[in-house]
C-alpha positions as CSV (number, residue, x, y, z in Angstrom):
1,X,0.0,0.0,0.0
2,X,3.1,2.2,-0.3
3,X,1.8,3.7,-3.6
4,X,-1.5,4.8,-1.9
5,X,0.3,6.3,1.0
6,X,2.4,8.3,-1.5
7,X,-0.5,10.0,-3.1
8,X,-2.1,11.1,0.2
9,X,1.2,12.9,1.3
10,X,-0.1,15.8,-0.9
11,X,-2.0,18.4,1.2
12,X,-5.7,18.3,1.0
13,X,-6.1,15.0,-0.8
14,X,-7.7,13.1,2.1
15,X,-10.5,15.6,2.4
16,X,-11.0,15.9,-1.3
17,X,-11.2,12.1,-1.8
18,X,-13.7,11.6,1.1
19,X,-16.0,14.5,-0.2
20,X,-16.0,13.3,-3.7
21,X,-16.8,9.7,-2.6
22,X,-19.7,10.9,-0.4
23,X,-20.9,13.1,-3.1
24,X,-21.1,10.5,-5.8
25,X,-22.1,7.5,-3.5
26,X,-25.7,8.2,-4.3
27,X,-25.2,7.4,-7.9
28,X,-25.6,3.8,-6.9
29,X,-28.7,4.6,-4.8
30,X,-30.9,7.2,-6.5
31,X,-31.7,5.2,-9.8
32,X,-32.8,2.2,-7.9
33,X,-34.7,4.2,-5.3
34,X,-36.6,6.2,-7.9
35,X,-37.4,3.0,-9.8
36,X,-38.8,1.4,-6.6
37,X,-40.8,4.6,-5.9
38,X,-42.4,4.6,-9.3
39,X,-43.2,0.9,-9.2
40,X,-44.6,1.2,-5.7
41,X,-46.9,4.1,-6.7
42,X,-47.9,2.8,-10.1
43,X,-47.2,-0.9,-10.3
44,X,-45.6,-0.2,-13.7
45,X,-42.0,-1.2,-14.6
46,X,-42.5,0.5,-18.0
47,X,-43.1,3.8,-16.4
48,X,-40.2,3.3,-13.9
49,X,-37.8,2.4,-16.8
50,X,-38.9,5.5,-18.7
51,X,-38.2,7.8,-15.8
52,X,-34.9,6.1,-15.1
53,X,-33.9,6.4,-18.8
54,X,-34.8,10.1,-18.8
55,X,-32.5,10.8,-15.9
56,X,-29.6,8.6,-17.2
57,X,-29.6,10.0,-20.8
58,X,-29.9,13.6,-19.8
59,X,-27.1,13.0,-17.4
60,X,-25.0,11.8,-20.2
61,X,-25.6,15.2,-21.9
62,X,-25.4,17.4,-18.7
63,X,-22.3,15.9,-17.4
64,X,-19.9,17.2,-20.1
65,X,-21.6,20.5,-20.2
66,X,-21.2,20.9,-16.4
67,X,-17.6,19.7,-16.8
68,X,-16.8,22.3,-19.4
69,X,-18.3,25.0,-17.2
70,X,-16.1,23.8,-14.4
71,X,-13.0,24.0,-16.6
72,X,-13.9,27.5,-17.5
73,X,-15.2,29.1,-14.4
74,X,-13.8,26.8,-11.6
75,X,-15.4,23.9,-9.7
76,X,-16.2,26.1,-6.7
77,X,-18.5,28.3,-8.8
78,X,-20.2,25.6,-10.8
79,X,-20.8,22.8,-8.3
80,X,-23.2,24.7,-5.8
81,X,-25.8,25.8,-8.4
82,X,-25.7,22.5,-10.2
83,X,-26.2,20.4,-7.0
84,X,-28.8,22.8,-5.8
85,X,-30.9,22.4,-9.0
86,X,-30.3,18.6,-8.9
87,X,-31.6,18.3,-5.3
88,X,-34.7,20.4,-6.1
89,X,-35.7,18.6,-9.2
90,X,-35.2,15.2,-7.7
91,X,-37.2,16.2,-4.6
92,X,-39.9,17.6,-7.0
93,X,-39.9,14.3,-8.9
94,X,-40.4,12.4,-5.7
95,X,-43.4,14.6,-4.7
96,X,-44.8,14.5,-8.2
97,X,-44.8,10.7,-8.3
98,X,-46.3,10.4,-4.9
99,X,-49.0,13.0,-5.7
100,X,-50.0,11.1,-8.9
101,X,-49.4,14.0,-11.3
102,X,-49.2,13.3,-15.0
103,X,-46.2,11.3,-16.2
104,X,-45.1,14.0,-18.6
105,X,-44.1,16.1,-15.5
106,X,-42.1,13.2,-14.1
107,X,-40.1,12.9,-17.3
108,X,-39.5,16.7,-17.4
109,X,-38.2,16.7,-13.9
110,X,-36.1,13.6,-14.6
111,X,-34.5,15.4,-17.5
112,X,-33.7,18.4,-15.4
113,X,-32.4,16.2,-12.6
114,X,-30.0,14.4,-15.1
115,X,-28.8,17.6,-16.8
116,X,-28.0,19.3,-13.4
117,X,-26.1,16.4,-11.7
118,X,-22.5,17.5,-11.4
119,X,-20.0,14.9,-12.5
120,X,-17.9,14.6,-9.4
121,X,-16.0,11.6,-10.7
122,X,-14.5,13.6,-13.6
123,X,-13.9,16.6,-11.3
124,X,-11.9,14.7,-8.7
125,X,-9.9,12.9,-11.3
126,X,-8.9,16.3,-12.8
127,X,-7.8,17.4,-9.3
128,X,-5.6,14.3,-9.0
129,X,-4.1,15.0,-12.4
130,X,-2.9,18.4,-11.2
131,X,-1.7,17.2,-7.7
132,X,0.2,13.9,-8.4
133,X,3.9,13.7,-9.3
134,X,4.4,11.5,-12.3
135,X,2.3,8.8,-14.1
136,X,2.8,6.2,-11.4
137,X,1.1,8.3,-8.7
138,X,-1.7,9.2,-11.1
139,X,-2.2,5.5,-11.9
140,X,-2.6,4.9,-8.2
141,X,-5.0,7.9,-7.8
142,X,-7.2,6.8,-10.7
143,X,-7.2,3.2,-9.4
144,X,-8.3,4.5,-6.0
145,X,-11.2,6.5,-7.6
146,X,-12.4,3.5,-9.6
147,X,-12.2,1.3,-6.5
148,X,-14.3,3.8,-4.6
149,X,-16.8,3.8,-7.4
150,X,-17.0,0.0,-7.0
151,X,-17.4,0.4,-3.3
152,X,-20.5,2.6,-3.9
153,X,-22.0,0.0,-6.1
154,X,-21.4,-2.7,-3.6
155,X,-23.0,-0.8,-0.7
156,X,-25.4,1.6,-2.3
157,X,-28.0,-0.8,-3.8
158,X,-28.4,-2.8,-0.5
159,X,-28.6,0.5,1.5
160,X,-31.3,1.8,-0.9
161,X,-33.3,-1.4,-0.7
162,X,-33.1,-1.6,3.1
163,X,-34.4,1.9,3.5
164,X,-37.1,1.4,1.0
165,X,-38.3,-1.8,2.6
166,X,-37.9,-0.6,6.2
167,X,-39.3,2.9,5.8
168,X,-40.5,3.8,2.2
169,X,-38.8,4.4,-1.2
170,X,-38.8,8.2,-0.5
171,X,-36.5,7.6,2.5
172,X,-33.8,6.2,0.2
173,X,-34.1,9.2,-2.1
174,X,-33.8,11.6,0.7
175,X,-30.7,9.8,2.1
176,X,-29.1,10.0,-1.3
177,X,-29.9,13.6,-1.7
178,X,-28.4,14.4,1.7
179,X,-25.2,12.5,0.8
180,X,-24.9,14.1,-2.7
181,X,-25.4,17.7,-1.4
182,X,-23.1,17.4,1.6
183,X,-20.3,15.7,-0.5
184,X,-20.6,18.0,-3.5
185,X,-20.6,21.2,-1.3
186,X,-17.6,19.9,0.7
187,X,-15.6,19.3,-2.4
188,X,-16.5,22.8,-3.9
189,X,-15.2,24.4,-0.6
190,X,-11.8,22.7,-0.9
191,X,-10.1,25.3,-3.0
192,X,-6.5,24.2,-2.3
193,X,-6.8,21.1,-4.5
194,X,-9.0,22.7,-7.3
195,X,-7.3,23.3,-10.6
196,X,-7.2,26.9,-11.8
197,X,-10.1,27.9,-14.2
198,X,-9.1,28.0,-17.9
199,X,-9.0,31.3,-19.6
200,X,-11.4,31.7,-22.5
201,X,-8.6,31.6,-24.9
202,X,-7.7,28.1,-23.6
203,X,-11.0,26.7,-24.8
204,X,-10.6,27.9,-28.4
205,X,-10.0,25.5,-31.1
206,X,-11.8,22.3,-32.2
207,X,-14.3,20.7,-29.9
208,X,-12.7,18.3,-27.5
209,X,-14.8,15.4,-28.8
210,X,-12.9,15.7,-32.1
211,X,-9.9,14.0,-30.6
212,X,-9.5,10.6,-32.1
213,X,-8.3,9.0,-28.9
214,X,-11.3,10.4,-27.0
215,X,-13.6,9.1,-29.7
216,X,-12.2,5.6,-29.6
217,X,-12.2,5.4,-25.8
218,X,-15.7,6.9,-25.5
219,X,-16.8,4.2,-27.9
220,X,-15.2,1.6,-25.6
221,X,-17.0,3.2,-22.6
222,X,-20.3,2.9,-24.4
223,X,-19.6,-0.9,-24.8
224,X,-18.6,-1.1,-21.1
225,X,-21.7,0.6,-20.1
226,X,-23.7,-1.9,-22.3
227,X,-22.0,-4.8,-20.4
228,X,-23.0,-3.2,-17.0
229,X,-26.6,-2.5,-18.1
230,X,-27.1,-6.0,-19.5
231,X,-25.6,-7.8,-16.6
232,X,-27.5,-5.8,-14.0
233,X,-31.1,-6.3,-15.4
234,X,-30.2,-9.9,-16.5
235,X,-29.0,-10.7,-12.9
236,X,-32.4,-9.6,-11.6
237,X,-34.1,-11.9,-14.0
238,X,-31.7,-14.8,-13.3
239,X,-32.4,-14.5,-9.6
240,X,-36.2,-14.5,-10.2
241,X,-35.9,-17.5,-12.4
242,X,-33.9,-19.3,-9.6
243,X,-36.5,-18.3,-7.0
244,X,-33.8,-16.4,-5.2
245,X,-34.6,-12.7,-5.5
246,X,-32.8,-12.2,-2.2
247,X,-29.5,-13.1,-4.0
248,X,-29.9,-10.2,-6.6
249,X,-27.9,-7.7,-4.6
250,X,-25.3,-10.3,-3.6
251,X,-24.6,-11.3,-7.2
252,X,-24.3,-7.7,-8.3
253,X,-22.0,-7.0,-5.3
254,X,-19.7,-9.8,-6.3
255,X,-19.1,-8.2,-9.7
256,X,-18.4,-4.8,-8.2
257,X,-16.2,-6.4,-5.5
258,X,-13.9,-8.2,-8.0
259,X,-13.6,-5.0,-9.9
260,X,-12.6,-3.1,-6.8
261,X,-9.9,-5.7,-6.0
262,X,-8.4,-5.3,-9.5
263,X,-8.4,-1.5,-8.9
264,X,-6.5,-1.9,-5.6
265,X,-4.0,-4.3,-7.3
266,X,-3.3,-1.9,-10.1
267,X,-3.1,1.1,-7.8
268,X,-0.6,-0.7,-5.6
269,X,1.7,-1.6,-8.4
270,X,1.6,1.3,-10.8
271,X,3.7,1.2,-14.0
272,X,3.6,-2.6,-14.2
273,X,2.5,-2.6,-17.9
274,X,1.5,-0.2,-20.7
275,X,-1.9,1.3,-20.4
276,X,-2.9,0.1,-23.8
277,X,-2.0,-3.5,-22.8
278,X,-3.9,-3.1,-19.7
279,X,-7.0,-2.1,-21.5
280,X,-6.6,-5.0,-23.9
281,X,-6.2,-7.5,-21.2
282,X,-9.2,-6.2,-19.4
283,X,-11.4,-6.4,-22.5
284,X,-10.1,-10.0,-23.1
285,X,-11.1,-11.0,-19.5
286,X,-14.5,-9.5,-19.9
287,X,-15.0,-11.2,-23.3
288,X,-14.1,-14.6,-22.1
289,X,-16.1,-14.3,-18.8
290,X,-19.3,-12.9,-20.4
291,X,-19.2,-15.5,-23.1
292,X,-19.7,-18.3,-20.5
293,X,-22.2,-16.6,-18.1
294,X,-25.2,-17.1,-20.4
295,X,-24.8,-20.8,-20.2
296,X,-24.3,-21.1,-16.4
297,X,-26.9,-22.6,-14.1
298,X,-26.9,-22.3,-10.3
299,X,-26.2,-19.3,-8.0
300,X,-22.7,-20.4,-7.1
301,X,-21.5,-20.9,-10.6
302,X,-23.3,-17.6,-11.7
303,X,-21.5,-15.7,-8.8
304,X,-18.1,-17.2,-10.0
305,X,-18.8,-16.0,-13.6
306,X,-19.7,-12.5,-12.3
307,X,-16.6,-12.4,-10.2
308,X,-14.4,-13.3,-13.2
309,X,-16.1,-10.7,-15.4
310,X,-15.6,-8.0,-12.9
311,X,-11.9,-8.6,-12.8
312,X,-11.6,-7.0,-16.2
313,X,-13.6,-3.8,-15.4
314,X,-11.2,-1.7,-13.5
315,X,-8.3,-2.6,-15.9
316,X,-10.3,-1.1,-18.8
317,X,-11.6,1.9,-16.9
318,X,-8.4,2.9,-15.1
319,X,-6.3,2.5,-18.3
320,X,-8.8,4.5,-20.5
321,X,-9.1,7.3,-18.2
322,X,-5.3,7.7,-17.7
323,X,-4.8,7.6,-21.5
324,X,-7.3,10.4,-21.9
325,X,-5.4,12.3,-19.2
326,X,-2.2,12.0,-21.2
327,X,-3.7,12.6,-24.7
328,X,-6.0,15.6,-24.0
329,X,-4.9,19.1,-22.9
330,X,-5.1,19.8,-19.2
331,X,-7.3,22.8,-19.8
332,X,-10.1,20.5,-21.2
333,X,-9.5,17.4,-19.1
334,X,-12.7,17.5,-16.9
335,X,-14.8,17.9,-20.0
336,X,-12.9,15.0,-21.8
337,X,-13.4,12.7,-18.8
338,X,-17.0,13.6,-18.5
339,X,-17.7,12.7,-22.1
340,X,-16.0,9.3,-21.6
341,X,-18.2,8.7,-18.5
342,X,-21.3,9.8,-20.4
343,X,-20.5,7.0,-22.8
344,X,-21.0,4.5,-20.0
345,X,-24.4,6.1,-19.2
346,X,-25.6,5.8,-22.8
347,X,-24.4,2.3,-23.2
348,X,-26.0,1.2,-20.0
349,X,-29.3,2.8,-20.9
350,X,-29.5,1.3,-24.3
351,X,-28.5,-2.2,-23.1
352,X,-31.0,-2.2,-20.2
353,X,-33.7,-1.4,-22.7
354,X,-32.6,-4.2,-25.3
355,X,-31.9,-6.8,-22.7
356,X,-35.2,-6.2,-21.1
357,X,-37.0,-6.9,-24.3
358,X,-35.0,-10.0,-24.9
359,X,-35.5,-11.3,-21.4
360,X,-39.2,-10.9,-21.9
361,X,-39.0,-13.0,-24.9
362,X,-36.5,-15.7,-23.9
363,X,-35.3,-15.3,-20.4
364,X,-32.2,-14.1,-18.6
365,X,-29.8,-15.9,-20.9
366,X,-30.9,-13.7,-23.8
367,X,-30.3,-10.6,-21.8
368,X,-26.9,-11.9,-20.8
369,X,-26.1,-12.4,-24.5
370,X,-26.3,-8.6,-24.9
371,X,-23.4,-8.3,-22.5
372,X,-21.5,-11.0,-24.3
373,X,-21.9,-9.3,-27.7
374,X,-20.9,-5.9,-26.2
375,X,-17.8,-7.4,-24.5
376,X,-16.8,-9.0,-27.8
377,X,-17.2,-5.7,-29.6
378,X,-15.1,-3.9,-26.8
379,X,-12.3,-6.5,-27.4
380,X,-12.4,-5.8,-31.1
381,X,-12.2,-2.0,-30.6
382,X,-9.4,-2.4,-28.1
383,X,-7.4,-4.7,-30.2
384,X,-7.8,-2.5,-33.4
385,X,-7.0,0.7,-31.6
386,X,-4.0,-0.6,-29.5
387,X,-1.4,1.0,-31.8
388,X,-3.1,4.4,-31.6
389,X,-3.8,4.1,-27.9
390,X,-0.1,3.1,-27.3
391,X,1.1,6.3,-29.1
392,X,-1.4,8.4,-27.1
393,X,-0.2,7.2,-23.8
394,X,3.4,8.2,-24.4
395,X,4.6,10.6,-21.6
396,X,5.0,14.3,-22.6
397,X,6.9,17.0,-20.9
398,X,6.4,20.7,-20.9
399,X,9.5,22.9,-21.5
400,X,9.9,26.7,-21.2
401,X,11.2,28.5,-24.2
402,X,11.7,32.2,-24.6
403,X,12.4,34.6,-27.3
404,X,12.3,33.6,-31.1
405,X,12.1,29.9,-30.3
406,X,8.9,30.3,-28.3
407,X,7.4,32.6,-31.0
408,X,8.4,30.1,-33.8
409,X,7.0,27.1,-32.0
410,X,3.8,28.8,-30.9
411,X,3.0,30.2,-34.3
412,X,3.9,27.0,-36.0
413,X,1.8,24.7,-33.8
414,X,-1.5,23.8,-35.3
415,X,-4.2,21.9,-33.4
416,X,-4.1,18.2,-34.0
417,X,-6.8,15.6,-33.6
418,X,-5.6,14.9,-30.0
419,X,-4.7,18.5,-29.2
420,X,-7.7,20.7,-29.6
421,X,-5.9,23.8,-28.1
422,X,-2.5,25.3,-29.0
423,X,0.0,25.7,-26.2
424,X,0.3,29.2,-24.7
425,X,3.3,31.3,-25.9
426,X,6.5,30.2,-24.3
427,X,5.0,26.7,-23.3
428,X,5.4,23.8,-25.6
429,X,4.4,20.2,-24.9
430,X,6.6,17.7,-26.8
431,X,7.2,14.0,-26.7
432,X,9.6,13.3,-23.8
433,X,11.9,11.3,-26.2
434,X,12.7,14.4,-28.3
435,X,15.7,16.6,-27.4
436,X,14.6,20.3,-27.0
437,X,16.5,23.3,-26.4
438,X,15.4,25.0,-23.1
439,X,16.5,28.0,-21.2
440,X,19.5,26.2,-19.8
441,X,20.6,24.6,-23.1
442,X,19.8,21.3,-24.6
443,X,17.7,18.9,-22.7
444,X,18.7,15.2,-23.2
445,X,16.2,12.6,-24.3
446,X,14.2,11.1,-21.4
């Protein structure tokens, strides 16, 4: 655990990490709690799915927009109004459902709730990118954040279910909102770890999504989200078919637990392999495990299959996020990470809908097949893109140039597919292997 101790030697990182974790813990609670509320009040899974889809898909749009605003104006200015609107709209949705108002109002409030939810995962990762010293520390930091996400998905659904059963579905929603608000506001108040806002000139140039690296990795995240969504809804159906509904949370928890263990392993041993290789190995693991799961019978074997599938998740997520951090400009990093995370949401929403239709027609195995096909497609994408991802992950260094050199490099630098913004005058980012002439003379190759 020496690697994790090293990242927490930086001032403010403990409070930052705890605040972000508390703030995004409800992401594993609110969707389930709202679904249970709508089903309890209406008895309709169709209506519940429609409201959940409205929140998820609008969140995929609102996350990058909020992240861009955070890059531009600063997290401390953007988080409070976003979380305020989010709390009000989710509370309004809860009241509207319980009051039996028209469903159109539920959908409108769901869209507003999704649009206003701040993407704390992207924001805290951007903070880590500006705090850590070197790629090994950043690997450990990103691994820690991925592990905390999995912890939320291990503990969140059982907590939401327990509150809904013991009290009422609205109690799970209220608890989630209290956690989301307190964590988000605590993170916004911690200015010492916050990255500096980007001047307007730093946001000029092609849109960040035009980066080829980001496009490939976002597509991979869409497929990852499809795996998550298909496995989630299919596991519910599998447990019902086995007359063991009580095991649903346990089976999903095994999947999240194994992913968390992979995250801890990678974080404790940073730099063990290339990020592109890590992504490829993760997709291979997912493809192999999900290919078997549809043919498994029995809770024990199903849990083993879910555990095996979960081992590949963090390898892909951590590797992809760190490649994005290396390939995209720091001034647009929060937006870039949020776009990738939005891919997960879009893929999950689509897979839940498709798997649900197939489950109704042929049972849980057909829903699990959606995850199998998505994992195979992810493997193909990772394999074909590996050379490009390998180039994108190469370390870069920033050198200070003055005088004619700086002017020549600045005026001659054109935005590329993975560099939507030009460096500021006097600052040039170059591959670390190239010799450059700095203020002190010639810098040797790294």
